[in-house]
C-alpha positions in Angstrom: -15.5 -39.8 -0.4 -15.9 -36.5 1.9 -15.4 -33.4 0.1 -12.4 -30.2 1.9 -15.6 -26.9 2.0 -13.8 -24.1 1.3 -14.5 -20.7 3.6 -14.3 -17.5 3.4 -13.7 -15.4 6.5 -14.5 -11.3 6.9 -11.3 -9.2 5.9 -11.4 -6.2 8.8 -9.3 -3.5 8.0 -9.7 -1.5 11.5 -7.6 1.7 11.1 -7.9 4.3 8.5 -5.4 6.8 9.4 -5.3 10.2 7.6 -2.0 11.8 6.5 -1.5 15.1 5.0 2.6 14.4 4.9 5.3 12.1 4.6 4.9 9.1 7.1 7.1 6.2 7.7 5.0 3.0 8.4 5.9 0.8 11.2 5.7 -2.9 10.5 3.4 -2.8 13.1 1.1 -0.8 11.2 -0.1 -3.6 9.1 -3.3 -3.9 7.9 -4.1 -0.3 7.8 -6.0 2.0 5.3 -3.4 5.1 4.5 -5.3 7.8 2.9 -4.5 12.2 2.2 -7.8 13.1 3.0 -7.3 16.8 3.7 -3.7 17.3 1.7 -2.4 20.1 0.3 1.4 19.3 -0.5 2.2 15.5 -2.5 2.3 12.7 0.1 5.1 10.1 0.7 4.8 7.4 2.5 8.3 5.2 3.6 6.8 1.2 3.5 8.6 -0.3 6.1 10.9 -4.1 5.0 8.3 -6.4 3.3 8.8 -9.1 5.1 5.8 -12.1 4.9 2.2 -11.7 6.0 2.7 -7.5 6.1 -0.4 -5.5 3.9 -1.6 -2.1 4.0 -4.2 0.0 2.1 -3.5 3.3 0.2 -6.9 5.6 -0.9 -5.8 9.1 -2.8 -8.5 11.4 -1.8 -7.1 14.3 -2.4 -6.1 15.8 -5.2 -2.3 15.4 -4.9 -0.4 12.5 -5.3 0.5 9.8 -3.5 4.2 8.2 -4.2 4.4 4.7 -1.8 8.2 4.3 -0.9 10.5 0.9 -0.5 13.0 0.5 2.1 16.1 0.7 0.2 16.0 -1.6 -2.9 12.9 -3.3 -2.4 10.5 -4.2 -4.8 7.0 -2.3 -4.9 4.5 -4.0 -7.8 5.7 -4.2 -10.6 8.0 -1.7 -10.5 11.9 -1.9 -10.4 14.7 -2.1 -6.8 13.9 1.3 -5.1 11.8 2.7 -7.0 9.2 4.2 -5.9 5.0 3.5 -7.0 2.9 6.8 -7.7 -0.6 7.7 -7.4 -1.8 10.0 -9.5 -5.2 10.1 -10.0 -8.3 10.6 -7.8 -10.2 7.8 -6.1 -7.2 5.9 -6.7 -6.5 2.4 -4.5 -3.8 0.4 -4.5 -3.4 -2.9 -1.6 -0.1 -4.1 -0.9 0.7 -8.1 0.9 4.1 -9.2 1.4 4.7 -13.0 0.6 8.2 -13.1 1.0 11.5 -10.8 1.9 11.6 -7.7 -0.3 9.2 -7.3 -2.2 5.4 -5.7 -1.8 3.6 -7.7 -4.3 0.4 -5.4 -6.2 -2.8 -7.3 -4.5 -4.7 -4.9 -6.5 -5.1 -1.1 -8.1 -7.5 1.0 -9.5 -6.6 4.1 -10.8 -3.6 5.9 -12.3 0.2 4.6 -11.0 3.1 5.4 -12.1 6.7 3.9 -11.3 9.6 6.8 -11.1 
């Protein structure tokens, strides 16, 4: 009897994007990590339409809130249709991934988050 053996591959997140203002994220930006380094104001990231395979990470570095705004009536994490996810504490990290159209699944989150 031959057993299948699980293998793991290192996941590469090659690009960190530092943003100090509102930003529209494109589907072609998948697998990038976004931060608010140097921001003096709250930062809103507008997510692209959730499509299977897209994923993004967000890290709050500056003492300003980060808001993740879904496209239209899409869902982010445990929120309801159209609600943004807000990262409220320094050091917060959120990893979002779309497995299906219209829904951003929260793969992991640290820090205080809220929906609005």
